[in-house]
DSSP file (Angstrom, degrees, kcal/mol; ACC not computed):
  #  RESIDUE AA STRUCTURE BP1 BP2  ACC     N-H-->O    O-->H-N    N-H-->O    O-->H-N    TCO  KAPPA ALPHA  PHI   PSI    X-CA   Y-CA   Z-CA
    1    1 A V              0   0    0      0, 0.0     2,-0.3     0, 0.0    24,-0.2   0.000 360.0 360.0 360.0 124.5  -82.3  129.1  -72.1
    2    2 A Q  E     -A   24   0A   0     22,-2.5    22,-2.4    24,-0.1     2,-0.5  -0.999 360.0-161.2-150.5 141.5  -82.2  130.8  -68.6
    3    3 A L  E     -A   23   0A   0    112,-0.4     2,-0.7    -2,-0.3   114,-0.6  -0.988  13.0-166.7-121.2 122.9  -83.2  130.1  -65.1
    4    4 A Q  E     -A   22   0A   0     18,-2.7    18,-2.6    -2,-0.5     2,-0.3  -0.915   5.5-166.0-114.7 109.8  -83.4  133.1  -62.8
    5    5 A A  E     +A   21   0A   0     -2,-0.7     2,-0.3    16,-0.3    16,-0.2  -0.675  15.8 159.3 -96.6 149.9  -83.7  132.4  -59.1
    6    6 A S  E     +A   20   0A   0     14,-2.4    14,-2.6    -2,-0.3   113,-0.1  -0.952  34.5  77.7-155.2 169.6  -84.7  135.0  -56.5
    7    7 A G        +     0   0    0      1,-0.3    11,-0.3    -2,-0.3    14,-0.1   0.309  58.3 132.3 108.6  -8.2  -86.0  135.3  -53.0
    8    8 A G        +     0   0    0     12,-0.1    -1,-0.3    83,-0.1     2,-0.3  -0.179  23.4 117.6 -70.0 171.7  -83.0  134.5  -50.9
    9    9 A G  E     -d  121   0B   0    111,-0.8   113,-2.5   110,-0.1     2,-0.5  -0.973  62.2 -43.8 161.0-170.4  -81.9  136.7  -48.0
   10   10 A L  E     +d  122   0B   0     -2,-0.3     2,-0.3   111,-0.2   113,-0.2  -0.782  54.7 168.8 -92.1 128.2  -81.3  136.9  -44.3
   11   11 A V  E     -d  123   0B   0    111,-2.7   113,-2.2    -2,-0.5     3,-0.1  -0.988  32.3-115.8-141.7 148.5  -83.9  135.3  -42.0
   12   12 A Q    >   -     0   0    0     -2,-0.3     3,-2.2   111,-0.2    71,-0.2  -0.451  49.2 -81.8 -80.6 157.3  -84.0  134.4  -38.4
   13   13 A P  T 3  S+     0   0    0      0, 0.0    71,-0.2     0, 0.0    -1,-0.1  -0.323 120.4  27.4 -54.3 135.8  -84.1  130.8  -37.2
   14   14 A G  T 3  S+     0   0    0     69,-3.9    68,-0.6     1,-0.3    70,-0.1   0.287 100.3 117.3  93.0 -10.0  -87.7  129.6  -37.3
   15   15 A G    <   -     0   0    0     -3,-2.2    68,-2.2    68,-0.3     2,-0.3  -0.174  56.1-124.9 -87.0-177.0  -88.6  132.0  -40.1
   16   16 A S        +     0   0    0     65,-0.2     2,-0.3    66,-0.2    65,-0.2  -0.898  20.0 180.0-130.1 153.6  -89.8  131.3  -43.7
   17   17 A L  E     - B   0  80A   0     63,-2.2    63,-3.1    -2,-0.3     2,-0.5  -0.978  16.8-146.0-144.3 155.3  -88.7  132.3  -47.2
   18   18 A R  E     - B   0  79A   0     -2,-0.3     2,-0.3   -11,-0.3    61,-0.2  -0.975  14.7-157.0-125.2 121.1  -90.1  131.5  -50.6
   19   19 A L  E     - B   0  78A   0     59,-2.7    59,-2.1    -2,-0.5     2,-0.3  -0.689   7.7-161.5 -92.4 148.5  -87.6  131.1  -53.4
   20   20 A S  E     -AB   6  77A   0    -14,-2.6   -14,-2.4    -2,-0.3     2,-0.4  -0.928   8.9-168.1-125.6 152.7  -88.7  131.6  -57.0
   21   21 A C  E     -AB   5  76A   0     55,-2.0    55,-2.3    -2,-0.3     2,-0.4  -0.858   7.2-162.1-144.6 107.4  -87.1  130.5  -60.2
   22   22 A A  E     -AB   4  75A   0    -18,-2.6   -18,-2.7    -2,-0.4     2,-0.4  -0.751   9.0-152.4 -94.9 132.5  -88.3  131.9  -63.5
   23   23 A A  E     -A    3   0A   0     51,-2.7     2,-0.3    -2,-0.4   -20,-0.2  -0.796  13.8-179.4-104.6 144.6  -87.4  130.0  -66.7
   24   24 A S  E     +A    2   0A   0    -22,-2.4   -22,-2.5    -2,-0.4     3,-0.1  -0.985  60.6  32.6-137.6 149.4  -87.1  131.6  -70.1
   25   25 A G  S    S+     0   0    0     -2,-0.3     2,-0.3   -24,-0.2   -22,-0.1   0.348 116.1  40.0  91.3  -7.5  -86.3  130.1  -73.5
   26   26 A F  S    S-     0   0    0    -24,-0.2     2,-0.5    48,-0.1   -24,-0.1  -0.976  86.8 -98.6-161.5 165.9  -87.9  126.8  -72.8
   27   27 A S    >   -     0   0    0     -2,-0.3     3,-1.2     1,-0.1     4,-0.1  -0.840  19.0-155.3 -97.7 125.0  -91.1  125.3  -71.2
   28   28 A L  G >  S+     0   0    0     -2,-0.5     3,-2.3     1,-0.2    -1,-0.1   0.770  85.3  74.7 -65.1 -26.7  -90.6  123.9  -67.7
   29   29 A D  G 3  S+     0   0    0      1,-0.3    -1,-0.2    42,-0.2     4,-0.0   0.569  89.9  59.3 -73.2  -1.4  -93.6  121.6  -68.0
   30   30 A N  G <  S+     0   0    0     -3,-1.2     2,-0.3     2,-0.1    -1,-0.3   0.468 106.5  53.5 -96.8   0.5  -91.6  119.3  -70.3
   31   31 A Y  S <  S-     0   0    0     -3,-2.3     2,-0.1    -4,-0.1    21,-0.1  -0.908  85.4-101.8-136.4 157.2  -88.9  118.7  -67.6
   32   32 A A        -     0   0    0     -2,-0.3    64,-1.8    19,-0.1     2,-0.3  -0.461  39.8-146.2 -68.0 151.5  -88.3  117.6  -64.1
   33   33 A I  E     +FE  50  95B   0     17,-2.3    17,-2.7    62,-0.2     2,-0.3  -0.869  21.4 171.2-120.0 152.8  -87.7  120.6  -61.7
   34   34 A G  E     -FE  49  94B   0     60,-2.1    60,-2.3    -2,-0.3     2,-0.4  -0.999  28.1-140.3-158.8 159.9  -85.5  120.7  -58.7
   35   35 A W  E     +FE  48  93B   0     13,-3.2    12,-2.0    -2,-0.3    13,-1.7  -0.989  23.7 178.7-122.1 136.7  -83.8  122.7  -56.0
   36   36 A F  E     -FE  46  92B   0     56,-2.9    56,-2.8    -2,-0.4     2,-0.3  -0.826   8.0-160.0-125.3 161.9  -80.3  122.1  -54.8
   37   37 A R  E     -FE  45  91B   0      8,-2.2     8,-2.5    -2,-0.3     2,-0.4  -0.997   8.4-156.6-146.2 153.7  -78.2  123.8  -52.3
   38   38 A K  E     - E   0  90B   0     52,-2.2    52,-2.1    -2,-0.3     6,-0.2  -0.948  11.5-166.1-132.2 112.5  -74.5  124.2  -51.5
   39   39 A A    >   -     0   0    0      4,-0.5     3,-2.2    -2,-0.4    50,-0.1  -0.605  42.8 -79.8 -90.8 155.2  -73.4  125.0  -48.0
   40   40 A P  T 3  S+     0   0    0      0, 0.0    -1,-0.1     0, 0.0     3,-0.1  -0.281 118.4   8.7 -53.7 131.5  -69.8  126.2  -47.2
   41   41 A G  T 3  S+     0   0    0      1,-0.2     2,-0.3    -3,-0.1    -3,-0.0   0.530 114.1  99.6  77.0   4.1  -67.5  123.2  -47.1
   42   42 A K  S <  S-     0   0    0     -3,-2.2    -1,-0.2     1,-0.0     2,-0.1  -0.814  74.7-103.3-123.0 163.0  -70.2  120.8  -48.4
   43   43 A E        -     0   0    0     -2,-0.3    -4,-0.5     1,-0.1     2,-0.2  -0.424  46.5 -92.5 -77.9 156.7  -71.1  119.2  -51.6
   44   44 A R        -     0   0    0     -6,-0.2     2,-0.4    -2,-0.1    -6,-0.2  -0.530  52.0-166.8 -66.1 132.9  -74.0  120.4  -53.7
   45   45 A E  E     -F   37   0B   0     -8,-2.5    -8,-2.2    -2,-0.2     2,-0.6  -0.958  23.7-124.7-128.2 145.3  -77.1  118.3  -52.6
   46   46 A G  E     +F   36   0B   0     -2,-0.4   -10,-0.3    60,-0.3    62,-0.2  -0.793  30.1 174.2 -83.8 122.1  -80.5  117.9  -54.2
   47   47 A I  E     +     0   0B   0    -12,-2.0    11,-2.4    -2,-0.6     2,-0.3   0.696  63.3   3.3-106.0 -23.9  -83.0  118.8  -51.5
   48   48 A S  E     +FG  35  57B   0    -13,-1.7   -13,-3.2     9,-0.2    -1,-0.4  -0.928  62.1 165.8-162.2 138.7  -86.2  118.6  -53.5
   49   49 A C  E     -FG  34  56B   0      7,-1.8     7,-3.0    -2,-0.3     2,-0.4  -0.994  17.3-152.1-152.8 158.6  -87.4  117.7  -57.0
   50   50 A N  E     +FG  33  55B   0    -17,-2.7   -17,-2.3    -2,-0.3     2,-0.3  -0.997  18.8 164.3-138.0 131.9  -90.5  116.9  -58.9
   51   51 A S  E >   - G   0  54B   0      3,-2.7     3,-2.5    -2,-0.4   -19,-0.1  -0.948  67.6 -16.0-150.7 125.3  -90.8  114.7  -61.9
   52   52 A D  T 3  S-     0   0    0     -2,-0.3     3,-0.1     1,-0.3   -20,-0.1   0.868 128.2 -49.2  49.2  42.5  -93.9  113.1  -63.5
   53   53 A G  T 3  S+     0   0    0      1,-0.2     2,-0.5     0, 0.0    -1,-0.3   0.352 115.2 116.2  82.7  -6.8  -96.0  113.7  -60.4
   54   54 A S  E <   -G   51   0B   0     -3,-2.5    -3,-2.7    54,-0.0     2,-0.4  -0.855  47.5-162.2-100.8 130.8  -93.4  112.2  -58.1
   55   55 A T  E     -G   50   0B   0     -2,-0.5     2,-0.4    -5,-0.2    -5,-0.2  -0.931   2.5-162.8-120.4 135.0  -91.8  114.5  -55.5
   56   56 A Y  E     -G   49   0B   0     -7,-3.0    -7,-1.8    -2,-0.4     2,-0.4  -0.924   6.1-176.8-114.8 137.4  -88.7  113.9  -53.6
   57   57 A Y  E     -G   48   0B   0     -2,-0.4    -9,-0.2    -9,-0.2   -10,-0.1  -1.000  27.3-123.2-129.6 135.0  -87.5  115.6  -50.4
   58   58 A A    >>  -     0   0    0    -11,-2.4     3,-1.6    -2,-0.4     4,-1.3  -0.385  30.6-114.1 -66.4 154.1  -84.2  115.1  -48.6
   59   59 A D  T 34 S+     0   0    0      1,-0.3     3,-0.2     2,-0.2    -1,-0.1   0.834 113.8  65.2 -57.6 -32.8  -84.6  114.0  -45.1
   60   60 A S  T 34 S+     0   0    0      1,-0.2    -1,-0.3     3,-0.0   -13,-0.1   0.686 116.3  25.6 -69.1 -16.2  -83.0  117.3  -43.9
   61   61 A V  T X> S+     0   0    0     -3,-1.6     3,-2.2   -14,-0.2     4,-2.2   0.450  85.7 129.3-125.1  -4.8  -85.9  119.4  -45.3
   62   62 A K  T 3< S+     0   0    0     -4,-1.3     4,-0.1     1,-0.3   -14,-0.0  -0.312  80.3  15.4 -62.7 133.8  -88.8  116.9  -45.3
   63   63 A G  T 34 S+     0   0    0      2,-0.4    -1,-0.3     1,-0.1     3,-0.1   0.273 125.9  58.9  84.8 -10.5  -91.8  118.4  -43.6
   64   64 A R  T <4 S+     0   0    0     -3,-2.2    17,-1.8     1,-0.2     2,-0.3   0.680  95.9  55.6-115.8 -31.3  -90.5  121.9  -43.8
   65   65 A F  E  <  -C   80   0A   0     -4,-2.2     2,-0.4    15,-0.2    -2,-0.4  -0.799  59.1-164.7-109.3 147.4  -89.9  122.7  -47.4
   66   66 A T  E     -C   79   0A   0     13,-2.4    13,-2.8    -2,-0.3     2,-0.3  -0.987   5.2-156.0-134.7 125.7  -92.4  122.5  -50.3
   67   67 A I  E     +C   78   0A   0     -2,-0.4     2,-0.3    11,-0.2    11,-0.2  -0.768  23.6 159.8 -96.3 142.9  -91.6  122.5  -54.0
   68   68 A S  E     -C   77   0A   0      9,-1.8     9,-3.1    -2,-0.3     2,-0.4  -0.978  22.3-148.7-153.3 166.6  -94.2  123.6  -56.6
   69   69 A R  E     -C   76   0A   0     -2,-0.3     2,-0.5     7,-0.2     7,-0.2  -0.988   8.6-155.1-139.2 149.7  -94.4  124.8  -60.1
   70   70 A D  E >>> -C   75   0A   0      5,-3.4     5,-1.9    -2,-0.4     3,-1.0  -0.888  10.3-173.4-122.6  96.8  -96.6  127.2  -62.0
   71   71 A N  T 345S+     0   0    0     -2,-0.5   -42,-0.2     1,-0.3   -43,-0.2   0.804  83.7  59.7 -64.8 -28.0  -96.5  126.1  -65.6
   72   72 A A  T 345S+     0   0    0      1,-0.2    -1,-0.3    -3,-0.1    -2,-0.0   0.824 115.0  34.6 -66.8 -29.5  -98.5  129.1  -66.7
   73   73 A K  T <45S-     0   0    0     -3,-1.0    -1,-0.2     2,-0.2    -2,-0.2   0.413 105.8-128.9-102.2  -0.2  -95.9  131.4  -65.3
   74   74 A N  T  <5 +     0   0    0     -4,-0.8   -51,-2.7     1,-0.2     2,-0.4   0.916  66.2 132.2  54.7  44.3  -93.0  129.0  -66.2
   75   75 A T  E   < -BC  22  70A   0     -5,-1.9    -5,-3.4   -53,-0.2     2,-0.3  -0.966  47.8-153.1-136.5 144.5  -91.8  129.3  -62.6
   76   76 A V  E     -BC  21  69A   0    -55,-2.3   -55,-2.0    -2,-0.4     2,-0.3  -0.889  15.7-162.4-114.8 146.4  -90.7  127.0  -59.8
   77   77 A Y  E     -BC  20  68A   0     -9,-3.1    -9,-1.8    -2,-0.3     2,-0.4  -0.888  14.3-162.4-125.7 154.9  -91.0  127.8  -56.2
   78   78 A L  E     -BC  19  67A   0    -59,-2.1   -59,-2.7    -2,-0.3     2,-0.6  -0.888  11.0-160.5-136.9 108.4  -89.5  126.5  -52.9
   79   79 A Q  E     -BC  18  66A   0    -13,-2.8   -13,-2.4    -2,-0.4     2,-0.5  -0.789  10.5-166.1 -86.6 125.2  -91.4  127.4  -49.8
   80   80 A M  E     +BC  17  65A   0    -63,-3.1   -63,-2.2    -2,-0.6     2,-0.3  -0.959  10.1 175.0-122.6 119.8  -89.1  127.0  -46.8
   81   81 A N        +     0   0    0    -17,-1.8   -65,-0.2    -2,-0.5   -66,-0.2  -0.764  59.1  23.3-117.6 164.0  -90.5  127.0  -43.3
   82   82 A S  S    S-     0   0    0    -68,-0.6    -1,-0.2    -2,-0.3   -66,-0.2   0.898  82.2-165.7  51.0  45.8  -89.0  126.5  -39.8
   83   83 A L        -     0   0    0    -68,-2.2   -69,-3.9    -3,-0.2   -68,-0.3  -0.345   8.4-170.5 -66.0 142.4  -85.6  127.5  -41.2
   84   84 A N    >   -     0   0    0    -71,-0.2     3,-2.7   -70,-0.1     4,-0.3  -0.829  40.8 -94.3-129.4 169.9  -82.6  126.7  -39.1
   85   85 A T  G >  S+     0   0    0      1,-0.3     3,-1.5    -2,-0.3    38,-0.3   0.770 120.1  64.2 -57.3 -28.6  -78.9  127.7  -39.2
   86   86 A E  G 3  S+     0   0    0      1,-0.3    -1,-0.3   -47,-0.0   -47,-0.0   0.597  90.4  67.4 -71.6 -11.4  -78.1  124.4  -41.1
   87   87 A D  G <  S+     0   0    0     -3,-2.7    -1,-0.3    36,-0.0     2,-0.2   0.534  70.7 119.2 -86.5  -5.6  -80.2  125.7  -44.0
   88   88 A T    <   +     0   0    0     -3,-1.5     2,-0.3    -4,-0.3    34,-0.2  -0.448  43.5 106.0 -61.7 124.0  -77.7  128.4  -44.7
   89   89 A A  E    S- H   0 121B   0     32,-1.9    32,-2.9    -2,-0.2     2,-0.6  -0.968  76.4 -80.4-178.6 168.6  -76.5  127.8  -48.2
   90   90 A V  E     -EH  38 120B   0    -52,-2.1   -52,-2.2    -2,-0.3     2,-0.4  -0.857  48.2-148.0 -85.9 126.7  -76.6  129.0  -51.8
   91   91 A Y  E     -EH  37 119B   0     28,-3.1    28,-2.3    -2,-0.6     2,-0.4  -0.824  13.8-168.4-104.0 134.6  -79.8  127.6  -53.3
   92   92 A Y  E     -E   36   0B   0    -56,-2.8   -56,-2.9    -2,-0.4     2,-0.3  -0.963  12.5-146.6-122.2 135.8  -80.0  126.7  -57.0
   93   93 A C  E     +E   35   0B   0     -2,-0.4    23,-2.2   -58,-0.2     2,-0.3  -0.725  27.5 174.5 -90.9 152.3  -82.9  125.8  -59.2
   94   94 A A  E     -EI  34 115B   0    -60,-2.3   -60,-2.1    -2,-0.3     2,-0.3  -0.984  19.9-152.9-154.2 159.2  -82.4  123.3  -61.9
   95   95 A T  E     -EI  33 114B   0     19,-1.6    18,-1.7    -2,-0.3    19,-1.3  -0.904  33.8-111.9-132.0 165.9  -84.2  121.3  -64.5
   96   96 A S  S    S+     0   0    0    -64,-1.8     2,-0.5    -2,-0.3    15,-0.1   0.448  80.1 116.6 -77.6   1.7  -83.6  118.0  -66.2
   97   97 A L        -     0   0    0    -65,-0.3     2,-0.6    17,-0.1    16,-0.3  -0.627  64.7-140.3 -67.8 121.8  -82.9  119.8  -69.5
   98   98 A V        -     0   0    0     -2,-0.5     2,-0.5    14,-0.1    16,-0.2  -0.757  20.2-172.1 -90.4 122.2  -79.3  118.9  -70.1
   99   99 A I    >   -     0   0    0     14,-1.6     3,-2.3    -2,-0.6    -2,-0.0  -0.944  31.1-108.8-116.9 131.3  -77.2  121.7  -71.5
  100  100 A S  T 3  S+     0   0    0     -2,-0.5    13,-0.0     1,-0.3    -2,-0.0  -0.266 104.1  25.8 -59.3 132.5  -73.6  121.1  -72.7
  101  101 A G  T 3  S+     0   0    0      1,-0.4    -1,-0.3     0, 0.0    -3,-0.0   0.163  96.3 109.7 101.0 -18.2  -71.1  122.6  -70.3
  102  102 A F  S <  S-     0   0    0     -3,-2.3    -1,-0.4    11,-0.2    12,-0.0  -0.679  73.4-109.9 -91.0 145.0  -73.3  122.5  -67.3
  103  103 A P        -     0   0    0      0, 0.0     2,-0.5     0, 0.0    -4,-0.1  -0.322  26.3-129.8 -71.8 156.3  -72.6  120.0  -64.5
  104  104 A L        +     0   0    0      9,-0.1     9,-0.2    -6,-0.1     7,-0.0  -0.933  28.7 173.3-110.9 123.8  -74.9  117.0  -63.8
  105  105 A Y  E     -J  112   0C   0      7,-1.9     7,-2.8    -2,-0.5     2,-0.2  -0.978  24.0-126.6-128.3 145.8  -76.3  116.4  -60.4
  106  106 A P  E     +J  111   0C   0      0, 0.0   -60,-0.3     0, 0.0     2,-0.3  -0.560  26.6 168.8 -91.0 150.6  -78.9  113.8  -59.3
  107  107 A C  E >  S-J  110   0C   0      3,-2.7     3,-1.8    -2,-0.2   -60,-0.1  -0.857  73.5 -10.8-155.1 126.2  -82.0  114.3  -57.3
  108  108 A G  T 3  S-     0   0    0     -2,-0.3     3,-0.1     1,-0.3   -54,-0.0   0.789 128.5 -53.8  59.6  28.5  -84.7  111.7  -56.8
  109  109 A G  T 3  S+     0   0    0      1,-0.3     2,-0.4     0, 0.0    -1,-0.3   0.494 117.3 107.1  84.6   3.4  -83.2  109.5  -59.4
  110  110 A V  E <   -J  107   0C   0     -3,-1.8    -3,-2.7    -5,-0.0     2,-0.4  -0.909  66.1-130.2-115.2 143.3  -83.1  112.2  -62.1
  111  111 A L  E     -J  106   0C   0     -2,-0.4     2,-0.4    -5,-0.2    -7,-0.0  -0.793  18.9-152.6 -92.7 134.0  -80.1  113.9  -63.5
  112  112 A F  E     +J  105   0C   0     -7,-2.8    -7,-1.9    -2,-0.4   -16,-0.3  -0.909  21.4 167.5-110.7 131.5  -80.3  117.8  -63.6
  113  113 A G        +     0   0    0    -18,-1.7   -14,-1.6    -2,-0.4     2,-0.4   0.268  53.3  67.9-133.5  10.7  -78.3  119.6  -66.2
  114  114 A S  E     -I   95   0B   0    -19,-1.3   -19,-1.6   -16,-0.2     2,-0.3  -0.999  63.2-169.5-135.9 138.9  -79.4  123.2  -66.4
  115  115 A W  E     -I   94   0B   0     -2,-0.4  -112,-0.4   -21,-0.2   -21,-0.2  -0.903  21.1-135.7-133.3 147.3  -78.9  125.7  -63.6
  116  116 A G        -     0   0    0    -23,-2.2  -112,-0.2    -2,-0.3     3,-0.1  -0.351  43.5 -99.6 -83.1 178.3  -79.9  129.1  -62.3
  117  117 A Q        -     0   0    0   -114,-0.6  -113,-0.1     1,-0.1   -25,-0.1   0.578  62.3-112.2 -81.6  -9.3  -77.2  131.4  -60.8
  118  118 A G        -     0   0    0    -25,-0.1     2,-0.4     1,-0.1   -26,-0.2   0.265  19.3-131.0  93.1 142.8  -78.0  130.6  -57.2
  119  119 A T  E     - H   0  91B   0    -28,-2.3   -28,-3.1  -113,-0.1     2,-0.4  -0.997  23.3-123.1-132.2 135.6  -79.6  132.8  -54.5
  120  120 A L  E     - H   0  90B   0     -2,-0.4  -111,-0.8   -30,-0.2     2,-0.5  -0.640  21.6-169.4 -87.9 126.9  -78.0  133.0  -51.0
  121  121 A V  E     -dH   9  89B   0    -32,-2.9   -32,-1.9    -2,-0.4     2,-0.5  -0.965   4.5-174.3-113.0 123.3  -80.1  132.1  -47.9
  122  122 A T  E     -d   10   0B   0   -113,-2.5  -111,-2.7    -2,-0.5     2,-0.7  -0.973   7.4-164.9-122.4 122.1  -78.6  133.0  -44.6
  123  123 A V  E     +d   11   0B   0     -2,-0.5     2,-0.3   -38,-0.3  -111,-0.2  -0.902  33.4 135.6-107.5 113.3  -80.3  131.8  -41.4
  124  124 A S              0   0    0   -113,-2.2    -2,-0.1    -2,-0.7   -40,-0.0  -0.998 360.0 360.0-156.9 146.1  -79.0  133.7  -38.5
  125  125 A S              0   0    0     -2,-0.3  -113,-0.1  -113,-0.2    -1,-0.1   0.469 360.0 360.0 -92.3 360.0  -80.1  135.5  -35.3
């Protein structure tokens, strides 16, 4: 079971990035999907998640970020627009598949228990 996140990098304020998260070893369409982030000195927060047709966005990203999934490619995406310096963080994809030894974090009322390695997004001029 593996989640491989990619797409992070350095972007100027106002710019856009699309993060991808490819799953292997299991089928994403059986689980809720989510994106979390951890900024320096802050707790890991769930910023967007999707489960059974219901989608959640944190207030900090609502209207700017869009979560999606392609079940045929077994991949989750996070389109991030109008980025600002407060979006600088390590971004993690996650699913509601619970794996022993992995931490549990909530998003949209769902606990997420399997994690990718994280991809760094830096928003700076």
